[in-house]
N, C-alpha and C positions, 0 to 999 in steps of 0.2 A: 535403492532408488528413493529419491526424495519425493514426497507427495505434499502438496500445499492445498489446503481447502479454505476458501474464503466464506465468510458469513457476515450477516449484519446489514446487507443492502436492503433497499426498499424505496418507498416513495415518501417524500416529505415536502412541506411547503417551504418556500424561500424564507430564510432566517432560522430554519430549524437545524437540528443536529442529528447525526448518525455516528455510530461507532462500528467500524469494520474490524473483523478479527481474521487472522490467518493462522490456522493450526497446521503445524508441520509434523510429518511422520516419516519414518524410514531412516532418518539420520538426525543426530543432535546438531542443531544449527548454531550452537553457542558461538562458534568462531566465524560465522558467516554474516555478512551484512544482509539486511532484509530491505525490501523496497516495495513501493506501491506505484503503479502506473495506471493510467486510464485511457480509454479510447471511446470517443463519441462517434456516432454514425457519420461516415464520410470524412473523418479526420484521422490523422496519424496518431499512433500511441504516444502519450504524453507522460513525461516524468512527473510524479506527484511528490514523493518523499522517500528518503532512505535513512536507515539507521545502522550504525556500525556494530561490530562485535562488542565494542564499548558503547553502551547506550548514550554516552555523552556526545557521541559523534552523530549529528543529524544534518540532513540537507533537505531543502524544500524547493519545489518549483515556485516561480515568482507569483503565479496566479493563486497560490494557496497559502502563502506566507502570512502568518498572523491569524489564520483561521483553522488550519489543520495541524494536528500534532501526532507524530509517529512515536510509538513506544514498543517495548518488547518485554516479555516475561520469559527469561531463559529457562526457568524451572518448568514452565508449561510448554516450552518450544513453540511459542506463539508470539506473533506480532500484531499490533493494533494500529488503526488509524482513526483518531477522533476528529470528526469533521463538524465544525461549528459555523454558524452564520452562512449556511449553504445558499448558493445562488443557482438560478436555472442553468447557468453556464457550466455548473459542476455535473450536470447530467451526463452519465457515461457508464460504461462497464469498467469496473475497477479490478485490477489484477494485482495479486500479491506475487512477489518474486524473491528468490534467494540468490545470492551472489554465485558466480560461476565457480569460485574456489574460495578457500578461507582467506581472511585478512586482506581483502580488497574491497573497495567501495567505490561506486561511481554513480552517475546520473543518466547513463545511457542504457538502453535495453540490452545492448551487447555485453554489458558488465554482469548481467544476470543470466544464470543457466537453468534455473528451475522456476516454473510458473504454475500458478493456480488456474482454475478454469474460469474465474471471473465472477463478479457479482454486480448486479445492476443497481445503480443509484439514479433515481429520478427526482428532480427538484422542480416543483411547479411554482409558477409566479402568482 
């Protein structure tokens, strides 16, 4: 069974940076795309970023393009989300996810079958 554990969330002022980590255990996810989603209070879960089994394949949500960077370290079975120039609108619970099966990648939550418990990111103005 795959277990994903996020870390790195916290509170930051607008314009600041945070780096989220997602450590996977239970299965080597080298062949699985990894993704980040977020959900703000009263809003639907939103796609943030995804990275393929080939780290050269990346996708970003429109609201974070140019500010966030997704990466992975297969040797550590870990994915990261570097968030720069944070805005109050980025406040949400951020969830790490792994693809439902190997060698597929998407931008919808239904493309992902394994989820972390989430980490809170709060950006103040």
